[in-house]
C-alpha positions in Angstrom: -17.4 -0.2 12.1 -17.3 1.2 15.6 -20.2 0.6 17.9 -19.4 3.9 19.6 -20.1 6.0 16.4 -22.5 8.8 17.6 -24.5 8.8 14.3 -25.0 5.0 14.5 -26.2 5.3 18.1 -28.6 8.1 17.1 -30.0 6.1 14.1 -30.4 3.0 16.2 -32.3 5.1 18.8 -34.5 6.6 16.1 -35.3 3.3 14.3 -35.7 1.0 17.3 -36.2 3.3 20.3 -39.4 4.5 22.2 -38.4 8.1 22.9 -40.5 11.0 21.7 -38.0 11.7 18.9 -38.0 8.1 17.9 -41.8 7.9 17.8 -41.9 11.1 15.6 -39.2 9.7 13.3 -41.0 6.3 13.1 -44.3 8.2 12.4 -42.7 9.9 9.4 -41.4 6.6 8.1 -44.8 5.1 8.7 -46.5 7.7 6.5 -43.9 7.3 3.8 -44.3 3.5 3.9 -48.0 3.8 3.5 -47.6 6.1 0.5 -45.2 3.6 -1.1 -47.6 0.7 -0.5 -50.5 2.7 -2.0 -48.3 3.4 -5.0 -47.4 -0.3 -5.4 -51.1 -1.3 -5.1 -52.2 1.1 -7.9 -49.1 0.7 -10.0 -50.8 -2.0 -12.2 -53.2 0.7 -13.4 -50.9 3.8 -13.9 -47.9 2.5 -15.7 -48.8 4.6 -18.8 -48.6 7.8 -16.9 -45.7 10.1 -17.7 -44.7 10.6 -14.0 -44.8 6.9 -13.2 -41.1 6.2 -13.7 -40.1 9.3 -11.8 -42.2 8.1 -8.8 -40.7 4.6 -9.3 -37.2 6.0 -9.1 -38.0 8.2 -6.1 -39.3 5.2 -4.2 -36.2 3.1 -5.2 -34.1 5.9 -3.7 -36.2 5.9 -0.5 -36.0 2.1 -0.1 -32.2 2.1 -0.7 -31.7 4.9 1.8 -33.8 3.2 4.4 -31.9 -0.1 3.9 -28.6 1.7 4.1 -29.6 3.6 7.2 -30.8 0.4 9.0 -27.5 -1.4 8.0 -25.5 1.5 9.5 -27.6 1.6 12.6 -27.2 -2.1 13.3 -23.5 -2.1 12.6 -23.0 -5.4 10.8 -24.4 -7.3 7.8 -25.0 -10.3 9.9 -27.4 -8.5 12.2 -29.0 -6.6 9.3 -29.7 -9.8 7.4 -31.4 -11.4 10.4 -34.5 -9.2 9.8 -37.0 -10.5 7.3 -37.8 -6.9 6.4 -34.3 -6.6 5.0 -34.7 -9.5 2.6 -38.1 -8.3 1.5 -36.9 -4.8 0.9 -34.0 -6.1 -1.1 -36.4 -8.0 -3.4 -38.5 -4.8 -3.7 -35.5 -2.7 -4.5 -34.4 -5.2 -7.2 -37.9 -4.9 -8.9 -37.5 -1.1 -8.8 -33.9 -1.0 -10.1 -34.4 -3.6 -12.9 -38.0 -3.1 -14.1 -37.2 -4.3 -17.6 -36.0 -7.7 -16.3 -38.3 -8.1 -13.3 -41.4 -6.2 -14.5 -43.6 -9.3 -14.3 -42.5 -9.7 -10.7 -43.2 -6.2 -9.6 -46.2 -7.5 -7.6 -43.7 -8.7 -5.0 -43.5 -5.1 -3.8 -46.8 -5.6 -1.9 -44.7 -7.7 0.5 -43.7 -4.4 2.0 -47.3 -4.1 3.4 -46.8 -7.4 5.2 -43.5 -6.3 6.7 -44.9 -2.9 7.7 -47.7 -4.5 9.7 -45.3 -7.0 11.3 -42.8 -4.3 12.5 -42.7 -2.8 15.9 -42.6 0.6 14.2 -46.1 0.2 13.0 -47.5 -0.7 16.4 -45.4 1.8 18.3 -46.7 4.7 16.1 -50.3 3.5 15.8 -52.1 5.0 18.7 -48.8 5.3 20.6 -48.6 1.6 21.2 -52.2 1.2 22.5 -52.8 -1.9 20.4 -49.3 -3.4 20.6 -49.4 -7.1 21.8 -53.3 -7.1 21.8 -56.1 -8.9 20.1 -56.3 -6.0 17.6 -52.7 -6.6 16.5 -53.3 -10.4 16.1 -56.4 -9.9 14.0 -54.9 -7.1 11.9 -51.9 -9.2 11.1 -54.1 -12.2 10.0 -56.3 -10.0 7.7 -53.2 -8.3 6.2 -51.6 -11.7 5.6 -54.7 -12.8 3.7 -54.8 -9.6 1.6 -51.1 -9.8 0.7 -51.5 -13.5 -0.2 -54.4 -12.7 -2.6 -52.4 -9.9 -4.2 -49.3 -12.0 -4.5 -51.3 -14.9 -5.9 -52.9 -12.7 -8.5 -49.5 -11.3 -9.5 -48.1 -14.8 -9.8 -51.1 -16.0 -11.9 -50.5 -13.1 -14.2 -46.8 -13.7 -14.5 -47.0 -17.5 -15.0 -50.3 -18.1 -16.8 -51.1 -15.0 -18.8 -52.7 -16.1 -22.0 -53.3 -19.7 -20.9 -57.0 -18.9 -21.0 -58.8 -16.5 -23.4 -60.2 -14.6 -20.5 -56.9 -14.4 -18.5 -55.4 -11.2 -20.1 -54.5 -8.8 -17.3 -54.1 -8.3 -13.5 -57.9 -7.8 -12.9 -58.6 -11.2 -14.7 -55.9 -12.8 -12.6 -57.3 -11.3 -9.4 -60.8 -12.5 -10.3 -59.5 -16.0 -10.9 -57.6 -16.0 -7.6 -60.6 -14.8 -5.5 -63.0 -17.3 -7.1 -60.5 -20.1 -6.5 -59.6 -19.0 -3.0 -63.2 -18.9 -1.9 -63.8 -22.3 -3.7 -66.6 -20.5 -5.6 -65.1 -21.7 -8.9 -67.4 -20.2 -11.5 -65.4 -22.0 -14.2 -65.3 -19.1 -16.7 -61.5 -18.9 -16.2 -59.5 -22.1 -15.7 -55.9 -23.1 -16.1 -55.9 -26.6 -17.5 -52.1 -27.2 -17.5 -50.6 -29.4 -14.7 -48.9 -26.3 -13.3 -52.1 -24.4 -13.3 -54.0 -27.2 -11.5 -51.3 -27.4 -8.8 -51.4 -23.6 -8.5 -55.3 -23.7 -8.1 -55.1 -26.5 -5.4 -52.4 -24.6 -3.5 -54.6 -21.4 -3.6 -57.6 -23.3 -2.1 -55.7 -25.1 0.6 -53.8 -22.0 1.7 -56.8 -19.8 1.4 -59.0 -21.9 3.6 -56.2 -22.0 6.2 -55.9 -18.2 6.2 -59.7 -17.8 6.5 -59.7 -20.1 9.4 -56.9 -18.1 11.0 -58.9 -14.9 10.8 -62.0 -16.6 12.1 -60.0 -18.0 15.0 -58.6 -14.7 16.0 -62.0 -12.9 15.5 -64.1 -15.2 17.5 -61.7 -16.9 20.0 -62.2 -16.2 23.7 -60.5 -13.0 24.8 -57.0 -13.2 26.3 -55.1 -11.3 28.9 -51.8 -9.8 27.6 -48.9 -9.8 30.0 -45.4 -10.9 29.1 -44.0 -13.5 31.5 -40.3 -14.1 32.0 -40.6 -17.3 30.0 -41.8 -15.4 27.0 -45.5 -16.4 27.1 -47.8 -13.3 26.7 -51.3 -14.8 26.2 -53.2 -15.9 29.2 -56.9 -16.8 30.1 -58.9 -13.9 31.5 -59.1 -15.4 34.9 -55.6 -16.9 35.0 -53.5 -16.2 38.1 -50.4 -18.1 36.9 -48.6 -18.5 33.6 -49.8 -21.6 31.9 -46.2 -22.3 30.6 -44.0 -21.8 33.6 -46.4 -21.4 36.5 -45.1 -18.0 37.5 -47.6 -15.7 39.2 -49.1 -13.0 37.0 -49.0 -9.4 37.9 -52.1 -7.3 38.4 -53.7 -5.4 36.7 -53.3 -6.8 33.2 -54.5 -5.6 29.8 -57.3 -7.5 28.2 -57.2 -8.0 24.5 -60.1 -6.7 22.4 
């Protein structure tokens, strides 16, 4: 595939550029991504609706088209597969194209929320980059990671342990079990007594505590200055005059996080 292809150059500019046209294009994708994520989040409760499978098919077409466009823009499979978003979207597409086989794993689609918040597209479009590389970005990513982890854990509990307890019968029951385990509340009304269930519960508590601490750290940590140094370091103390990693002098003025 030729690097000089005009369509490829145009797509690359739209997907990864910062021009007015690129920001508008990324804004449209941003809105579509949000709509897809909302659909995924409520899909557990609307599967009986007549239009559900039509919407599912339309989303599959959108995800496939987006994947194909990014592949064409990047030019090679090797570069395309380097992006975590590619792998996650491939998993999402598989659950959309083979619902009969992968129906119990459809909850993996919420990973698209994690990838959206971790893409430059999200922060370029949101307030025109105002919060890119700031305290707001760090905290938003930490909260999103916790939310996605809770949703994924509830889906996994439903897929792996449904029926293992008389009160574990649907996604809401699984979500309740995950939240009470994650917060170490542990009411005890829903328990999974198998060896696998106990290991699952322990992993929930350990990972959950780590994620809560991560949010607290980002919410209450001292503010940082945000300026990218030539060594790659972009977090500095408010009164720092030199990069703590390489010693290079920092430029003024700098942007304060928060």
